[in-house]
N, C-alpha and C positions, 0 to 999 in steps of 0.2 A: 507610525511605528508604535506609538504607545507612550505616554509621558514618562514612565518609569524604566523604559527599555533603552538599552544602548547597544551599538554594534561596533566592535573594534577588530574586525576581521584583518588577520595578517597573512593567512593562507587559506586556500580552499581545499576541504578534506574530502576524500572519497567516501568516508563513512556516511551511510544513510540509515534511516530507521523507519519504524512503523509503530504506531500506538496499538497496543493489544487490549484484551480485557484485563484490567488492573495490571498492566504491564507494558513493557517496551521491547521491541526487538531492534538490535543494531546489526548491521553488516559492514565489516571492514574488508580491507584488501586480503587478509588471510584468516580471519577469525569472525564468526557470527555468534552473537550472544542474545539470550532472551531472559530478562529479569522480570519477575512477577511478585506482586504482594500478596502473600497467601492470607487465608482467612484468620490465621492466628497472628498476624502481623508481622512475620518474618518475611525476608526477601529469599525467593527461590531463583537461582541462577543457573543456566544451561548455556553451555558453549559448544561450538562445532568449528571444523575447518571450513574455509572458504578459499576460493581461487580467483580473486579479482584484482590481484596485484600484477607485477611485471611478467609473471609466468602464466597469466590467463590465457585460455585458449583463443584462437584467431576470431572466432565469432562473437567474443566479448570485446574485441578491440577494433574490429573493421567497421568504419563509418556505414550508417544505414542499417546493416545487418546487426550491429550490437544494440540498437534500439529495440528491435523485435525481440531479441534473445533475453535481453535484460528484462523486458516488460513481462514476458511469459514466465521466466524464473522468479520475478519478484511477486507475480500473481500466485504462483503455486506456493512459494515460501510463506508469503503473507497469509494465506488461508490456513496453511498447515499450523502455523504457530498461533494463529488466532484461535483455532480449535483447541490447541494445547493449552493455551492460556486459560480458556474457558473452563477446562477440565480441572485446572488447578484451583478454581474457585469452589468446587464441590468438597466439602469437609469428608474426612475419611469415613465416619460413621455413617453419613448419609449415602456415600458411594457404596459401602458394604450392604446397606439396607436395600439400596436400589438394585444391587446385583442378586440379592436374595429373591426379590420379587420378579425380576427379569427371568431367573431360572425356572420359576414356577409356571411361567407362560408356555403354552404348547404352540406348535406351529413354526414357522420359519423365523429367522432372526430379522428383527426390525432394524431400521437404520440407528435408532437410539441404542439398541443393544450393541451394535457394531462399534459405535463411539465408546461405550462403556468398556467393552472388552479390549479395544485398542488402547485405551488409557491404562488398563491393568497391565497390558503387555509392555508399555513403556516403563511403568513404575515398578513392576515386580522384579524381585531378585531371583530370576530363574536359575535353576542349577539342574544340570544333567541334559541328556539328549531329548528327553520328552519335553521338558520345560522350554527348551530352546525351539523345538518344532511347534510348540503351542504358540510361543511368542511370534514366530515368524508368521503363523497362519493369522493370528489376531492383528498383526501389524498390516498384513495384505487386506484385511477387511477395512481397517482404518484408511489405508491408501484409496481403496475403492470408493468409499464414502466420501473422503476428501475430493477426489476427481468428480464424483457426481455433483457435489456442492459447487465446484468451480464451474462445471458446465451449466448447472442451472443459473448461477450468477451471471455468467457471461450471456446466456440466452435471454435473461431478463433485461440486461443492459442493452443488448442489441435491439430488443423489442421497444425499449423505452427511448433510446437516443438514435437509433437507426431507422427503424420502421415507422414508429409514430410520427416524427417530424416530416418524413417524406409523404406519408399518408395524408396528414392534415393539410399540408401545403398543396398536395395534389388535388384537394378538393376545391381550390379556388381556381375557377376557369380562366381568370384573366392572366395568370402567370404559368399555366400549364405548358405553353410552348417556349417560354423565355428561360433557358436553363440558367443564366447568370443570376437573374432576379430570383428565380426559384432556389437556386443554391444559397443565396444570401437569406432568404426567408427560412429555408430549413435550418441553416446554421443559427439564426436568432432563436428559432423555436428550441433547438437543442440546448442552447446556452440558458434559456428561460428555464426549461425543464430541469437542467442540472443544478442551477442556483436554487430553484424552488425545493427540489428534492433534497439537497444538502441542508437547506434551512429548516425544513419540516422535521428531518430526522434529528437536528440539533436540539429540537425542543424536548426530546426524551432524555430522562435522567441519566441512563446508561451511556448514551451517545455523547452527552455533555461531559461526562467524566473521561470518555475516551478522547474527546477533543482536548481536555486538560492534559492528558498524558501526551497527545500530539504536540502541545505547547511545550511541554517539558522536553521532549525529544529534541525540538528545534533549538531551545534555549541551550540545551547541553552541547549540541553540535556547534552553536555560535560561540560558546565559551572555549571549546577546543580549538576552533579556528582563531580565536583571539589570543591563544596560547597562554591562557590563565589556568591556574591550578583547578581541577574539577571539584569544587566545594560547592555546597548548597547556596551559600551567599553569593559567589561568583556567578553561578548559573542564573539565579534569580534575577540578576541585573541585566541579563542579555535579552535581545529582542526575540519574539516568538514567531517572527515572519522570516522565511527563507526562500531565496529565489529558485533554488533547485528542489523544492518540495514536489511531491506527487500531485498536489492540487494544482500547482502552476503547470505541471506537465500535462494534466487532463485538459486545462484551459487552452494550451498551444495546441493540443491534439484537435479541439474543436475548431480553433482558428484555421489550422492547416487543412483540415477536412473541407471547410468552406472553399478555400482556394483551389483545392484539388478538384472538387466536384464542379467548379465553374468550368472546368475543361472536358467534363464528361458531356458528350453530344446527346445522350439519351433524355427523353422527356417523359417516357412512360414510367409510372411510379415503380413497377416491380423490377424494371430494368435498372432503374436508378439504385434500388436497394441492393441488387445483385452487384453492380459495379461499385458501390460503396464498401461492401464486404470484401470484394476481391482486392480493392485498393487499401484495404486497412493497413497491411504490413508496410506499404509505402508511407502512408500517413504517420504511422507509429515511428518509423524510421527517420522521417525527416523531422518530426516533433522532437525526438531525442537529440538530435544534432541542434536544433534550436535552442533547447533548454541548456545544452552544453556551452552554446555560443553566449546565452544570456548569463550563465553563471560564471564564465570566464572573463566578461568584458562589461564595462560600465560606461555606457554612451547612451545618447538619445534613443536609438533604435532599440537597444536591449532594454531600457527602462520601460519604453512603451510596450515591449513584448512581455515584460514581466508584470506590468501593472495589474491586469486582470486577475492573475493567479494570487498575487500579493494581497489584493483587495478581498479575494475569495477566502483567504486565510483568516480573516476577521471572523468568519463563521466556523471554519474548520479547525482552529486552535483557539484554546481559552488559556487564561493564565493558571498555571498549576500551582498546588500547594507544595510545601516543602517535602512531604512523603512521596509525591510523585517525582520530584527532582532527584530524590535519593535513588529511586528505581532507574531513571535515565541515567544517572552516573554510574550505577552498578552494571547496567548494559553496555555502556560506552567503554569503560576502561579496559575490558579484555580485547576490544576491537582495535585499539590503538597499536599500530605496528611499531617495533623498535626502530626501524628504518624510516625516518620521516618522508623521504622521497618516495616511498611506496604508497604514503597516504596522500600525495598531492593529486588533486583533481584533474 
């Protein structure tokens, strides 16, 4: 866990988060928040309403179903606020200059222009019906660009972690007709690709900083679960590893996918790819229930289940500096509900 880290968990919180570009997003039972460090050194904070508490809709509470819906909504929100945090790192004078250059360009709007106009729509103080209509139009352009980005990202992930492992293992004649052995080898290839990918991206400066913010997010949640005041000093002492982290969830998805694919009778590569995609909601739903089980219990089985994800967090989290911890605290505070029972995992 780290020599200087301690864990004094007294309850399990529903609040979860995500590291952004120079910022952190937190999602609580009734409130979501995004805190970012602006180029001038100040902290920018945005909050919005959430419905993850006792009045949450049935699809957020029904076992198996909630895993799929929470995964999709987290994906969309995560990408949306990642884009917004990136926009906040553009100084205003540079943004204005960029807008002037964009307006000189002829032809159809590019994706980069759509992002710029969307950022203006979010930050502009629009007045009157014309301004409101313009803001709505630009917001729609941002949404379109966002969903295109999500689609491309999902397509790349499917190609890398679904198609490629099955295709590579399918090239080995000795295992083509042995579905259980083939499923195990496909799973091993997926895990190796995932670990290698996460390690390689961690070598870049920007991703290293994002992993530091990830560590700040975990430490702040740990401090909250230890029922200590949210101060930089208290947060700094906490562990940066958390059993209910998204990294742990992905590892459980990989493990569950191996077990599920062992039951699939197909041995032809394209058939196995189609079956894997069709069974993805089942895999995600089962994985979510497993991570809830691991998060709520501490026994030999759950420790074994959590071990790969916790080990992976040695790559995906880094020790943050105090300025990053300040961002995490700023994002966390608005998300803590007055009723503690609403916050229990």
